[in-house]
Each structure stands twice: as structure tokens, then as C-alpha cells.
C-alpha positions as CSV (number, residue, x, y, z in Angstrom):
1,M,-28.9,-2.2,-11.7
2,G,-31.9,-4.1,-12.9
3,N,-34.2,-1.1,-12.7
4,T,-34.1,1.2,-15.7
5,T,-36.1,4.4,-16.2
6,S,-37.0,6.1,-19.4
7,Q,-34.0,8.5,-18.7
8,D,-31.6,5.5,-18.6
9,V,-32.6,4.0,-22.0
10,G,-29.8,4.5,-24.5
11,K,-27.1,5.4,-22.0
12,P,-23.9,3.4,-22.1
13,S,-23.3,0.9,-19.3
14,V,-20.3,2.1,-17.3
15,V,-18.2,0.4,-14.6
16,S,-18.1,3.1,-11.9
17,V,-14.9,2.0,-10.1
18,V,-12.7,1.7,-13.2
19,G,-14.4,4.1,-15.5
20,A,-14.3,1.6,-18.4
21,R,-17.4,0.7,-20.5
22,A,-18.9,-2.7,-19.7
23,D,-18.4,-3.8,-23.3
24,E,-14.6,-2.9,-23.4
25,P,-12.1,-5.8,-23.2
26,V,-11.0,-6.9,-19.7
27,A,-7.5,-5.7,-20.6
28,A,-8.6,-2.1,-20.6
29,A,-10.1,-2.5,-17.1
30,D,-6.9,-4.1,-15.9
31,S,-4.9,-1.3,-17.3
32,A,-7.1,1.3,-15.6
33,I,-6.8,-0.6,-12.3
34,K,-3.0,-0.8,-12.5
35,G,-2.8,3.0,-13.2
36,A,-5.0,3.7,-10.2
37,V,-2.8,1.5,-8.0
38,T,0.3,3.3,-9.3
39,E,-1.2,6.7,-8.4
40,V,-2.1,5.5,-4.9
41,A,1.4,4.1,-4.3
42,A,3.0,7.4,-5.4
43,A,0.7,9.3,-3.0
44,V,1.6,7.0,-0.1
45,A,5.4,7.1,-0.7
46,P,7.3,9.6,1.4
47,A,7.8,13.0,-0.3
48,E,11.3,13.4,0.9
49,A,14.3,11.3,1.8
50,P,14.7,10.1,5.4
51,K,16.2,12.7,7.7
52,K,18.2,10.2,9.8
53,K,20.6,7.4,9.1
54,I,18.9,4.0,9.3
55,C,21.2,3.1,12.2
56,C,19.9,6.0,14.3
57,A,16.2,5.7,13.5
58,C,13.8,4.0,15.9
59,P,16.1,3.4,18.8
60,E,13.3,2.1,21.0
61,T,12.1,-0.7,18.7
62,K,15.7,-1.4,17.7
63,K,16.7,-2.1,21.3
64,L,13.7,-4.3,22.0
65,R,14.3,-6.2,18.7
66,D,18.0,-6.7,19.4
67,E,17.5,-7.8,23.1
68,C,14.8,-10.3,22.0
69,I,17.1,-11.8,19.3
70,V,20.0,-12.2,21.7
71,E,17.9,-13.8,24.4
72,H,15.5,-15.9,22.3
73,G,16.8,-16.2,18.8
74,E,15.5,-14.5,15.6
75,D,12.7,-17.1,15.0
76,S,11.0,-16.1,18.3
77,C,11.1,-12.4,17.7
78,A,9.0,-11.8,14.6
79,K,6.7,-9.4,16.6
80,W,9.6,-7.1,17.5
81,I,11.3,-7.4,14.1
82,D,8.0,-6.3,12.4
83,A,7.5,-3.5,14.8
84,H,11.0,-2.1,14.0
85,K,10.4,-2.4,10.3
86,Q,7.1,-0.5,10.6
87,C,8.8,2.2,12.6
88,L,11.5,2.5,9.9
89,R,8.9,2.8,7.2
90,R,7.2,5.6,9.1
91,E,10.6,7.3,9.2
92,G,10.8,7.1,5.4
93,F,13.0,4.0,4.9
94,N,12.1,1.4,2.3
95,V,12.6,-1.8,4.2
């Protein structure tokens, strides 16, 4: 950044990640970042609705979660609860 060549003189300074000029207000950069985050979130979201009912999805992790809760209590089973939630998310559920 500190090195400039004769070709660089007179060119505007640009923030490459956001695409905003360095002399624009911070609000413009924040707005650009929020827009990019929204685009990424839309791309990650499942394209279609889940094909199963939530009660029928992920039977393996559901069984492990339920058995752990019955035997040890909910507080001791965070690992299995999280694993089941991750499985449900992969199936397209918003949990």
C-alpha cells in the first residue's frame, strides 16, 4: 500500500473488500457489508422446503438425543442436542 508507481498517481483509493472509496463515510461501507451478508445468507438458505416432517427427520440423532435426556437429563446432553439440530438444519429445517 505504501508503494506507489507513476501509474498509481491520481487513482482513487478503493477498499477492495467492500468496494467503497476510502474517503466515503463509514455508513456506506457498513451498508455494503450488510448487503453482502444478506446475499450470502440467501445463497446458503435451502432452495426448497423440507421434504419430511420434522418428527420424521434425523431418526438416528433423535434417538441418541432422547435416550441421553432420559438417562442423564437435558443439561448433560448438549452434544447430542446440537448434533440433532445440525442434522435438522441439513434437512432444511430452521431450528
